[in-house]
C-alpha positions in Angstrom: 10.3 29.5 -61.2 10.0 33.3 -61.9 9.1 35.5 -58.8 8.5 39.0 -58.1 10.6 40.8 -55.3 8.4 42.8 -52.9 9.8 45.5 -50.6 8.4 45.2 -47.1 9.5 45.0 -43.5 10.5 41.6 -42.3 7.8 41.0 -39.8 5.2 42.0 -42.2 6.5 39.7 -44.9 6.7 36.7 -42.5 3.1 37.7 -41.3 1.7 37.8 -44.7 3.4 34.4 -45.8 2.2 32.8 -42.5 -1.4 33.6 -43.6 -0.7 31.9 -46.8 0.4 28.7 -45.3 4.0 29.1 -45.3 4.6 27.9 -41.7 7.7 25.7 -41.7 11.0 27.5 -41.0 13.8 26.9 -43.4 17.6 27.4 -42.8 20.8 26.8 -44.7 22.6 23.9 -43.2 25.7 22.2 -44.8 25.0 23.9 -48.0 21.5 22.5 -48.3 18.2 24.0 -47.4 17.0 22.5 -44.3 13.9 22.2 -42.0 12.6 19.7 -39.2 11.2 17.7 -42.2 14.5 17.2 -44.0 17.0 18.6 -46.0 16.5 19.8 -49.6 18.7 19.9 -52.7 18.2 22.4 -55.5 16.1 20.1 -57.5 13.7 19.6 -54.4 12.1 23.1 -53.9 11.2 26.3 -55.8 11.5 29.8 -54.5 8.1 31.2 -54.7 8.5 34.8 -53.7 10.8 37.1 -52.0 10.5 40.1 -49.8 13.5 42.5 -49.1 13.9 44.8 -46.3 16.4 47.7 -46.7 17.4 49.6 -43.6 16.4 53.2 -43.5 19.1 54.4 -41.1 21.8 52.2 -42.5 21.5 51.1 -46.2 23.8 48.2 -45.4 21.4 46.7 -43.1 19.4 44.6 -45.3 17.5 41.2 -45.0 15.5 39.0 -47.4 12.5 36.7 -46.8 12.0 33.9 -49.1 8.9 31.9 -49.5 9.9 28.3 -50.5 7.9 25.4 -51.5 9.4 21.9 -51.7 8.4 19.6 -54.4 6.8 17.3 -51.5 4.5 20.3 -50.7 6.4 21.7 -47.7 5.7 25.4 -47.7 8.0 27.5 -45.6 10.1 30.7 -45.0 13.9 31.4 -45.1 15.1 34.7 -43.6 18.7 35.7 -44.4 20.2 37.7 -41.7 20.3 41.2 -41.3 23.5 42.8 -42.9 23.1 40.6 -46.0 24.6 43.4 -48.3 27.7 43.1 -46.1 27.7 39.3 -45.9 25.9 37.6 -48.9 27.0 34.0 -48.4 23.4 32.8 -47.7 21.6 34.6 -50.3 24.4 33.5 -53.0 24.2 29.9 -51.8 20.3 30.0 -52.0 20.6 31.5 -55.5 23.1 28.7 -56.6 20.8 26.0 -55.0 17.8 27.3 -56.6 19.4 27.4 -60.2 21.4 24.0 -60.0 
């Protein structure tokens, strides 16, 4: 699924997505997308939207907020940690998972 990347602060992005019903918190666990409702392989979810935050004082201080919807209808958010430009493992894994 194609999505547009927005640039915003992490807190504003999360707030906007919560208002749209993205209430589940996702994380990356054992190379799959996971939440309290279960684990999702690449074929089980779509990335609906992406918000990026780029640090003003330190360009390397970057984070991304992904709006994710599972095929079972679970709507949630995955926040990749600050410093993602220095350590892109979560972003790269999510990219691989969403293309598989």
